[in-house]
DSSP file (Angstrom, degrees, kcal/mol; ACC not computed):
  #  RESIDUE AA STRUCTURE BP1 BP2  ACC     N-H-->O    O-->H-N    N-H-->O    O-->H-N    TCO  KAPPA ALPHA  PHI   PSI    X-CA   Y-CA   Z-CA
    1    1 A M              0   0    0      0, 0.0    34,-0.4     0, 0.0     2,-0.2   0.000 360.0 360.0 360.0 134.6  -10.7   -0.5    3.4
    2    2 A E        -     0   0    0      1,-0.1     2,-1.1    32,-0.1     5,-0.1  -0.510 360.0-123.1 -72.6 141.3  -10.7   -3.4    1.0
    3    3 A I        +     0   0    0     -2,-0.2     2,-0.2     4,-0.1    -1,-0.1  -0.751  43.0 176.7 -90.4  98.5   -7.6   -3.6   -1.1
    4    4 A T     >  -     0   0    0     -2,-1.1     4,-2.1     1,-0.1     5,-0.2  -0.540  44.6-109.2-100.8 165.3   -8.9   -3.6   -4.6
    5    5 A R  H  > S+     0   0    0      1,-0.2     4,-2.3     2,-0.2     5,-0.2   0.880 119.4  54.2 -57.9 -39.8   -7.2   -3.6   -8.0
    6    6 A S  H  > S+     0   0    0      1,-0.2     4,-2.2     2,-0.2    -1,-0.2   0.870 107.2  50.7 -66.0 -36.0   -8.2    0.1   -8.6
    7    7 A K  H  > S+     0   0    0      2,-0.2     4,-2.5     1,-0.2    -1,-0.2   0.898 109.3  51.1 -67.6 -39.8   -6.6    1.1   -5.2
    8    8 A I  H  X S+     0   0    0     -4,-2.1     4,-2.4     2,-0.2    -2,-0.2   0.919 110.3  48.9 -61.7 -44.1   -3.4   -0.7   -6.1
    9    9 A I  H  X S+     0   0    0     -4,-2.3     4,-1.9     1,-0.2    -1,-0.2   0.904 111.4  50.2 -64.0 -40.9   -3.3    1.1   -9.5
   10   10 A E  H  X S+     0   0    0     -4,-2.2     4,-1.0     1,-0.2    -2,-0.2   0.919 111.3  48.0 -63.3 -41.8   -3.9    4.5   -7.7
   11   11 A I  H >X S+     0   0    0     -4,-2.5     4,-2.2     1,-0.2     3,-0.5   0.894 108.5  54.4 -66.9 -40.2   -1.1    3.8   -5.2
   12   12 A I  H 3< S+     0   0    0     -4,-2.4    -1,-0.2     1,-0.2    -2,-0.2   0.899 106.4  52.5 -59.2 -40.5    1.3    2.8   -8.0
   13   13 A S  H 3< S+     0   0    0     -4,-1.9    -1,-0.2     1,-0.2    -2,-0.2   0.771 115.3  41.4 -67.5 -24.4    0.6    6.1   -9.8
   14   14 A L  H << S+     0   0    0     -4,-1.0    -2,-0.2    -3,-0.5    -1,-0.2   0.776 100.5  83.3 -90.5 -31.8    1.4    8.1   -6.5
   15   15 A A  S  < S-     0   0    0     -4,-2.2     2,-0.1    -5,-0.1     0, 0.0  -0.337  77.0-115.8 -83.1 154.4    4.5    6.2   -5.3
   16   16 A S     >  -     0   0    0      1,-0.1     4,-2.8    -2,-0.1     5,-0.2  -0.351  40.6 -98.9 -73.1 166.2    8.1    6.5   -6.2
   17   17 A G  H  > S+     0   0    0      2,-0.2     4,-2.2     1,-0.2     5,-0.2   0.901 122.3  43.8 -55.6 -48.9    9.8    3.5   -7.9
   18   18 A N  H  > S+     0   0    0      2,-0.2     4,-2.4     1,-0.2     5,-0.2   0.924 116.0  47.2 -65.0 -46.0   11.4    2.2   -4.8
   19   19 A S  H  > S+     0   0    0      1,-0.2     4,-2.8     2,-0.2     5,-0.2   0.913 112.4  49.9 -62.5 -43.5    8.4    2.7   -2.6
   20   20 A C  H  X S+     0   0    0     -4,-2.8     4,-2.6     2,-0.2    -1,-0.2   0.920 111.7  47.7 -63.0 -46.0    6.1    1.1   -5.2
   21   21 A S  H  X S+     0   0    0     -4,-2.2     4,-2.0    -5,-0.2    -2,-0.2   0.923 114.0  46.5 -62.9 -45.2    8.4   -1.9   -5.5
   22   22 A R  H  X S+     0   0    0     -4,-2.4     4,-2.2     2,-0.2    -2,-0.2   0.919 113.9  48.3 -62.7 -46.2    8.7   -2.4   -1.8
   23   23 A G  H  X S+     0   0    0     -4,-2.8     4,-2.7    -5,-0.2    -2,-0.2   0.900 109.7  52.0 -62.6 -41.4    5.0   -2.0   -1.3
   24   24 A L  H  X S+     0   0    0     -4,-2.6     4,-2.9    -5,-0.2    -1,-0.2   0.888 107.9  52.3 -63.2 -38.9    4.1   -4.5   -4.0
   25   25 A D  H  X S+     0   0    0     -4,-2.0     4,-1.7     2,-0.2    -1,-0.2   0.923 110.2  48.5 -61.3 -43.3    6.5   -7.0   -2.4
   26   26 A Y  H  <>S+     0   0    0     -4,-2.2     5,-2.8     2,-0.2     6,-0.6   0.923 112.7  48.6 -60.1 -45.4    4.6   -6.6    0.9
   27   27 A Y  H ><5S+     0   0    0     -4,-2.7     3,-1.7     1,-0.2    -2,-0.2   0.933 111.0  48.6 -62.2 -48.0    1.3   -6.9   -0.9
   28   28 A K  H 3<5S+     0   0    0     -4,-2.9    -1,-0.2     1,-0.3    -2,-0.2   0.794 109.3  53.7 -63.0 -29.2    2.3  -10.1   -2.7
   29   29 A S  T 3<5S-     0   0    0     -4,-1.7    -1,-0.3    -5,-0.2    -2,-0.2   0.384 113.8-120.9 -83.5   3.2    3.6  -11.6    0.5
   30   30 A K  T < 5S+     0   0    0     -3,-1.7    -3,-0.2    -5,-0.1    -2,-0.1   0.826  76.2 127.6  57.5  35.8    0.2  -10.9    2.1
   31   31 A K      < +     0   0    0     -5,-2.8    17,-3.5    -6,-0.2     2,-0.7   0.581  40.2  94.7 -94.9 -12.3    1.9   -8.7    4.7
   32   32 A V  E     +A   47   0A   0     -6,-0.6    15,-0.2    15,-0.2     3,-0.1  -0.734  43.7 167.8 -81.5 114.8   -0.4   -5.7    4.2
   33   33 A T  E     +     0   0A   0     13,-2.8     2,-0.3    -2,-0.7    -1,-0.2   0.703  62.7  22.2-102.2 -25.0   -3.2   -6.1    6.8
   34   34 A E  E     -A   46   0A   0     12,-1.3    12,-1.7   -32,-0.0     2,-0.3  -0.994  55.2-175.0-143.0 147.4   -4.9   -2.6    6.5
   35   35 A L  E     +A   45   0A   0    -34,-0.4     2,-0.4    -2,-0.3    10,-0.2  -0.913   9.6 177.3-145.9 117.9   -5.0    0.1    3.9
   36   36 A D  E     -A   44   0A   0      8,-3.1     8,-3.0    -2,-0.3     2,-0.6  -0.967  27.1-131.8-125.7 136.7   -6.7    3.5    4.5
   37   37 A K  E     -A   43   0A   0     -2,-0.4     6,-0.3     6,-0.2     3,-0.1  -0.760  20.3-177.1 -86.9 122.9   -6.9    6.5    2.2
   38   38 A I  E     -     0   0A   0      4,-2.3     2,-0.2    -2,-0.6     5,-0.2   0.893  65.3 -36.7 -87.9 -46.3   -5.9    9.6    4.1
   39   39 A N  E >  S-A   42   0A   0      3,-1.4     3,-0.7     0, 0.0    -1,-0.3  -0.816  85.7 -59.9-157.4-163.0   -6.6   12.1    1.3
   40   40 A E  T 3  S+     0   0    0     -2,-0.2     3,-0.0     1,-0.2    -3,-0.0   0.709 133.5  26.6 -67.1 -20.1   -6.2   12.3   -2.5
   41   41 A T  T 3  S+     0   0    0      1,-0.1     2,-0.4   -27,-0.0    -1,-0.2   0.314 111.7  70.6-126.5   9.0   -2.4   11.7   -2.4
   42   42 A E  E <   -A   39   0A   0     -3,-0.7    -4,-2.3     2,-0.0    -3,-1.4  -0.986  47.0-178.5-135.3 139.9   -1.8    9.8    0.8
   43   43 A Y  E     -A   37   0A   0     -2,-0.4     2,-0.4    -6,-0.3    -6,-0.2  -0.947  13.8-150.7-127.1 150.7   -2.5    6.2    2.1
   44   44 A L  E     -A   36   0A   0     -8,-3.0    -8,-3.1    -2,-0.3     2,-0.3  -0.991  20.0-176.6-121.9 130.6   -1.7    4.7    5.4
   45   45 A S  E     -A   35   0A   0     -2,-0.4     2,-0.5   -10,-0.2   -10,-0.2  -0.917  22.9-142.0-128.5 156.2   -1.0    1.0    5.7
   46   46 A V  E     -A   34   0A   0    -12,-1.7   -13,-2.8    -2,-0.3   -12,-1.3  -0.969  21.8-166.5-113.0 129.3   -0.4   -1.6    8.4
   47   47 A V  E >   -A   32   0A   0     -2,-0.5     3,-1.4   -15,-0.2   -15,-0.2  -0.964  25.3-112.2-121.3 132.3    2.2   -4.3    7.4
   48   48 A K  T 3  S+     0   0    0    -17,-3.5     3,-0.1    -2,-0.4   -17,-0.0  -0.317 101.5  27.6 -58.9 138.3    2.8   -7.5    9.4
   49   49 A G  T 3  S+     0   0    0      1,-0.3     2,-0.3     2,-0.0    -1,-0.2   0.511  96.1 110.9  89.0   4.1    6.2   -7.6   11.1
   50   50 A T    <   -     0   0    0     -3,-1.4    -1,-0.3     1,-0.1    -3,-0.0  -0.820  58.6-148.2-111.5 155.1    6.6   -3.8   11.5
   51   51 A K              0   0    0     -2,-0.3    -1,-0.1    -3,-0.1    -2,-0.0   0.734 360.0 360.0 -91.9 -24.3    6.5   -1.8   14.7
   52   52 A N              0   0    0     -5,-0.0    -1,-0.1     0, 0.0    -2,-0.0   0.376 360.0 360.0-138.6 360.0    5.0    1.4   13.4
């Protein structure tokens, strides 16, 4: 899935403050390599440097 502005806005609306901040840091650091929508309230991402 392409990481678009609308997907980022949707994720921000779903995430808690800490999760949102951490995820945004990963995204700005270009560490997010994949982003898949699981359902209306869940996303799955792959981040460089993580094991799972």
